[in-house]
C-alpha positions as a LaTeX table, in Angstrom:
\begin{tabular}{lrrr}
\hline
Residue & $x$ (\AA) & $y$ (\AA) & $z$ (\AA) \\
\hline
Unk1 & $-19.07$ & 2.65 & 40.64 \\
Unk2 & $-20.05$ & 3.35 & 36.83 \\
Unk3 & $-17.39$ & 4.08 & 34.54 \\
Unk4 & $-18.02$ & 7.06 & 31.94 \\
Unk5 & $-18.37$ & 3.78 & 29.60 \\
Unk6 & $-21.40$ & 2.61 & 31.77 \\
Unk7 & $-22.88$ & 6.35 & 31.64 \\
Unk8 & $-21.75$ & 6.37 & 28.13 \\
Unk9 & $-24.12$ & 3.16 & 27.19 \\
Unk10 & $-26.93$ & 3.92 & 29.95 \\
Unk11 & $-27.71$ & 7.50 & 27.93 \\
Unk12 & $-27.62$ & 5.32 & 24.52 \\
Unk13 & $-30.47$ & 2.94 & 25.99 \\
Unk14 & $-32.65$ & 5.87 & 27.57 \\
Unk15 & $-32.14$ & 7.35 & 24.21 \\
Unk16 & $-33.31$ & 4.57 & 22.30 \\
Unk17 & $-36.27$ & 3.65 & 24.66 \\
Unk18 & $-37.61$ & 6.88 & 24.49 \\
Unk19 & $-37.63$ & 7.30 & 20.71 \\
Unk20 & $-39.48$ & 3.94 & 20.54 \\
Unk21 & $-41.85$ & 5.19 & 23.24 \\
Unk22 & $-42.06$ & 8.54 & 21.05 \\
Unk23 & $-42.64$ & 6.55 & 17.49 \\
Unk24 & $-45.22$ & 4.87 & 19.76 \\
Unk25 & $-47.24$ & 7.43 & 21.12 \\
Unk26 & $-47.47$ & 9.29 & 17.79 \\
Unk27 & $-49.12$ & 6.26 & 15.87 \\
Unk28 & $-50.86$ & 5.33 & 18.40 \\
Unk29 & $-53.41$ & 7.66 & 18.67 \\
Unk30 & $-53.82$ & 11.53 & 17.54 \\
Unk31 & $-51.15$ & 13.23 & 19.46 \\
Unk32 & $-52.40$ & 15.55 & 22.64 \\
Unk33 & $-50.98$ & 18.91 & 23.36 \\
Unk34 & $-48.28$ & 17.67 & 25.78 \\
Unk35 & $-47.02$ & 15.15 & 23.37 \\
Unk36 & $-46.61$ & 17.97 & 20.55 \\
Unk37 & $-45.03$ & 20.12 & 23.48 \\
Unk38 & $-42.60$ & 17.89 & 24.19 \\
Unk39 & $-41.48$ & 17.58 & 20.09 \\
Unk40 & $-40.83$ & 21.13 & 20.13 \\
Unk41 & $-38.73$ & 20.94 & 22.97 \\
Unk42 & $-36.99$ & 17.97 & 20.88 \\
Unk43 & $-35.92$ & 20.57 & 18.34 \\
Unk44 & $-32.05$ & 19.65 & 18.23 \\
Unk45 & $-29.44$ & 22.47 & 18.98 \\
Unk46 & $-28.49$ & 24.29 & 16.12 \\
Unk47 & $-24.76$ & 23.56 & 16.33 \\
Unk48 & $-25.58$ & 19.86 & 15.78 \\
Unk49 & $-24.05$ & 18.48 & 12.56 \\
Unk50 & $-26.98$ & 18.16 & 10.01 \\
Unk51 & $-27.92$ & 14.20 & 9.02 \\
Unk52 & $-31.26$ & 12.60 & 8.09 \\
Unk53 & $-32.27$ & 12.55 & 11.90 \\
Unk54 & $-31.32$ & 16.21 & 12.68 \\
Unk55 & $-33.58$ & 17.31 & 9.81 \\
Unk56 & $-36.38$ & 14.82 & 10.67 \\
Unk57 & $-36.26$ & 16.13 & 14.34 \\
Unk58 & $-36.28$ & 19.68 & 13.03 \\
Unk59 & $-39.20$ & 19.07 & 11.12 \\
Unk60 & $-40.91$ & 17.53 & 13.81 \\
Unk61 & $-40.69$ & 20.39 & 15.77 \\
Unk62 & $-41.82$ & 23.04 & 13.49 \\
Unk63 & $-44.99$ & 20.54 & 12.67 \\
Unk64 & $-45.75$ & 20.54 & 16.22 \\
Unk65 & $-45.58$ & 24.24 & 16.73 \\
Unk66 & $-47.86$ & 25.10 & 13.75 \\
Unk67 & $-50.36$ & 22.20 & 13.43 \\
Unk68 & $-53.80$ & 22.62 & 14.38 \\
Unk69 & $-55.53$ & 19.93 & 17.00 \\
Unk70 & $-58.78$ & 19.68 & 14.45 \\
Unk71 & $-56.43$ & 19.43 & 11.54 \\
Unk72 & $-54.32$ & 16.63 & 12.92 \\
Unk73 & $-57.05$ & 14.67 & 14.21 \\
Unk74 & $-58.63$ & 15.00 & 10.34 \\
Unk75 & $-55.21$ & 14.08 & 9.20 \\
Unk76 & $-54.79$ & 10.96 & 11.31 \\
Unk77 & $-58.37$ & 9.43 & 10.46 \\
Unk78 & $-57.39$ & 9.84 & 7.11 \\
Unk79 & $-54.06$ & 8.09 & 7.21 \\
Unk80 & $-54.73$ & 5.45 & 10.00 \\
Unk81 & $-58.87$ & 4.88 & 10.04 \\
Unk82 & $-60.63$ & 5.99 & 6.76 \\
Unk83 & $-63.84$ & 4.90 & 5.77 \\
Unk84 & $-63.02$ & 0.62 & 5.95 \\
Unk85 & $-59.35$ & 1.39 & 5.63 \\
Unk86 & $-56.66$ & 4.38 & 6.08 \\
Unk87 & $-54.56$ & 5.59 & 3.72 \\
Unk88 & $-51.92$ & 3.51 & 5.06 \\
Unk89 & $-52.31$ & $-0.10$ & 7.06 \\
Unk90 & $-49.76$ & $-0.06$ & 10.28 \\
Unk91 & $-49.38$ & $-3.97$ & 10.73 \\
Unk92 & $-46.59$ & $-5.88$ & 10.15 \\
Unk93 & $-48.57$ & $-8.81$ & 8.60 \\
Unk94 & $-50.11$ & $-6.73$ & 5.83 \\
Unk95 & $-46.56$ & $-5.72$ & 4.79 \\
Unk96 & $-45.26$ & $-9.14$ & 4.66 \\
Unk97 & $-47.74$ & $-11.28$ & 3.16 \\
Unk98 & $-50.59$ & $-8.47$ & 2.13 \\
Unk99 & $-53.20$ & $-9.79$ & 4.32 \\
Unk100 & $-54.04$ & $-8.92$ & 8.08 \\
Unk101 & $-53.91$ & $-11.56$ & 10.95 \\
Unk102 & $-51.72$ & $-14.04$ & 9.20 \\
Unk103 & $-48.34$ & $-15.77$ & 10.17 \\
Unk104 & $-46.36$ & $-13.01$ & 11.26 \\
Unk105 & $-49.09$ & $-11.97$ & 13.47 \\
Unk106 & $-49.05$ & $-15.54$ & 15.06 \\
Unk107 & $-45.21$ & $-15.52$ & 15.04 \\
Unk108 & $-44.90$ & $-12.15$ & 16.95 \\
Unk109 & $-47.41$ & $-13.59$ & 19.34 \\
Unk110 & $-45.74$ & $-16.73$ & 19.94 \\
Unk111 & $-42.39$ & $-14.33$ & 20.63 \\
Unk112 & $-44.16$ & $-12.25$ & 22.77 \\
Unk113 & $-45.10$ & $-14.53$ & 25.13 \\
Unk114 & $-41.68$ & $-16.29$ & 25.28 \\
Unk115 & $-40.48$ & $-12.42$ & 26.45 \\
Unk116 & $-43.26$ & $-12.57$ & 29.30 \\
Unk117 & $-45.32$ & $-9.87$ & 27.31 \\
Unk118 & $-49.32$ & $-10.72$ & 27.75 \\
Unk119 & $-51.95$ & $-8.70$ & 25.74 \\
Unk120 & $-54.20$ & $-6.38$ & 27.81 \\
Unk121 & $-57.60$ & $-7.02$ & 27.68 \\
Unk122 & $-58.39$ & $-3.49$ & 27.08 \\
Unk123 & $-56.27$ & $-3.40$ & 23.58 \\
Unk124 & $-58.35$ & $-4.03$ & 20.60 \\
Unk125 & $-55.42$ & $-3.47$ & 17.80 \\
Unk126 & $-53.44$ & $-6.68$ & 16.50 \\
Unk127 & $-50.07$ & $-6.62$ & 18.51 \\
Unk128 & $-48.21$ & $-5.92$ & 14.91 \\
Unk129 & $-49.49$ & $-3.01$ & 14.99 \\
Unk130 & $-46.15$ & $-0.34$ & 14.28 \\
Unk131 & $-47.46$ & 1.26 & 17.73 \\
Unk132 & $-47.56$ & $-2.02$ & 19.85 \\
Unk133 & $-44.71$ & $-3.09$ & 18.32 \\
Unk134 & $-42.44$ & 0.20 & 19.20 \\
Unk135 & $-43.93$ & 0.03 & 22.61 \\
Unk136 & $-42.86$ & $-3.17$ & 23.15 \\
Unk137 & $-39.29$ & $-2.38$ & 21.96 \\
Unk138 & $-39.03$ & 0.51 & 24.28 \\
Unk139 & $-39.99$ & $-1.83$ & 27.38 \\
Unk140 & $-37.25$ & $-4.31$ & 26.14 \\
Unk141 & $-34.61$ & $-1.75$ & 26.07 \\
Unk142 & $-35.75$ & $-0.17$ & 29.50 \\
Unk143 & $-35.91$ & $-3.52$ & 30.98 \\
Unk144 & $-32.26$ & $-4.09$ & 29.96 \\
Unk145 & $-33.20$ & $-7.19$ & 27.50 \\
Unk146 & $-29.68$ & $-8.85$ & 25.94 \\
Unk147 & $-28.83$ & $-7.40$ & 22.53 \\
Unk148 & $-28.99$ & $-10.32$ & 21.25 \\
Unk149 & $-32.93$ & $-10.45$ & 22.26 \\
Unk150 & $-33.29$ & $-6.89$ & 20.82 \\
Unk151 & $-31.04$ & $-8.08$ & 17.72 \\
Unk152 & $-33.09$ & $-11.05$ & 17.17 \\
Unk153 & $-36.82$ & $-9.30$ & 17.88 \\
Unk154 & $-35.48$ & $-6.16$ & 15.44 \\
Unk155 & $-34.59$ & $-8.24$ & 12.35 \\
Unk156 & $-37.37$ & $-10.71$ & 12.72 \\
Unk157 & $-40.44$ & $-8.77$ & 13.48 \\
Unk158 & $-39.30$ & $-5.08$ & 12.88 \\
Unk159 & $-36.49$ & $-4.26$ & 10.07 \\
Unk160 & $-38.30$ & $-6.37$ & 7.14 \\
Unk161 & $-41.36$ & $-3.97$ & 6.68 \\
Unk162 & $-40.72$ & $-0.86$ & 8.72 \\
Unk163 & $-38.85$ & 1.27 & 6.13 \\
Unk164 & $-41.96$ & 0.37 & 3.46 \\
Unk165 & $-44.32$ & 1.63 & 5.79 \\
Unk166 & $-42.06$ & 4.81 & 6.77 \\
Unk167 & $-41.87$ & 5.41 & 3.01 \\
Unk168 & $-45.50$ & 4.70 & 2.61 \\
Unk169 & $-46.54$ & 7.13 & 5.34 \\
Unk170 & $-44.47$ & 9.87 & 4.19 \\
Unk171 & $-45.65$ & 9.99 & 0.88 \\
Unk172 & $-49.26$ & 9.41 & 1.70 \\
Unk173 & $-51.83$ & 12.06 & 0.02 \\
Unk174 & $-53.13$ & 13.24 & 3.55 \\
Unk175 & $-49.38$ & 13.13 & 5.41 \\
Unk176 & $-48.45$ & 16.96 & 6.72 \\
Unk177 & $-47.41$ & 16.32 & 10.15 \\
Unk178 & $-47.05$ & 12.82 & 9.76 \\
Unk179 & $-44.45$ & 13.34 & 6.95 \\
Unk180 & $-41.99$ & 14.39 & 9.47 \\
Unk181 & $-42.91$ & 11.82 & 11.74 \\
Unk182 & $-42.32$ & 9.08 & 8.62 \\
Unk183 & $-38.89$ & 10.79 & 8.25 \\
Unk184 & $-37.75$ & 10.89 & 11.80 \\
Unk185 & $-39.40$ & 7.11 & 12.11 \\
Unk186 & $-37.16$ & 6.03 & 8.77 \\
Unk187 & $-34.29$ & 7.94 & 9.65 \\
Unk188 & $-33.98$ & 6.22 & 13.69 \\
Unk189 & $-35.02$ & 2.60 & 12.20 \\
Unk190 & $-32.07$ & 2.94 & 9.64 \\
Unk191 & $-29.57$ & 4.14 & 12.80 \\
Unk192 & $-30.71$ & 1.13 & 14.72 \\
Unk193 & $-30.25$ & $-1.49$ & 12.25 \\
Unk194 & $-26.35$ & $-0.13$ & 12.02 \\
Unk195 & $-26.21$ & 0.05 & 16.05 \\
Unk196 & $-27.54$ & $-3.44$ & 16.46 \\
Unk197 & $-25.59$ & $-4.53$ & 13.75 \\
Unk198 & $-22.52$ & $-2.94$ & 15.06 \\
Unk199 & $-22.60$ & $-4.87$ & 18.61 \\
Unk200 & $-23.41$ & $-8.13$ & 17.18 \\
\hline
\end{tabular}
């Protein structure tokens, strides 16, 4: 029979997987109305203790209430697509080497194969896109990958560059809705780094 501690751990893992899945959805494509509605519902309770994550979630909920879908599509395109290149390049290889499709992507592909992940034929983005990495990590948590496996993946493929990515996203000229997205991502990654370190 599950203990109270088991339930706490299960809730932690559900929250972690959900947060990574949310970040993946926000970065993968222009958010549609159901996702925006979900963000509104995520607004934290007013009596919760304010911290960076609380402020970011509050900002996300406010932005989701006020954003115009047409403006959001324009913002997403300016940030991530652009003419030739968007304002922000959401790939690990870019942040780690200054170029796309470099050794960090090859290393990631090797580790994904070892973990049992296969690239879908419909997928056109390289696997080191931030959304793809968040999606993979969400699945790892949901599938109860060991904390050792999670920590190894996080330390190798996420921690070295995601802080800089979210800093760039938050300060990008076109970022309005995506400014609180970046704040949420940065605060959550910092929390995850501490969580995985404590669980070592």
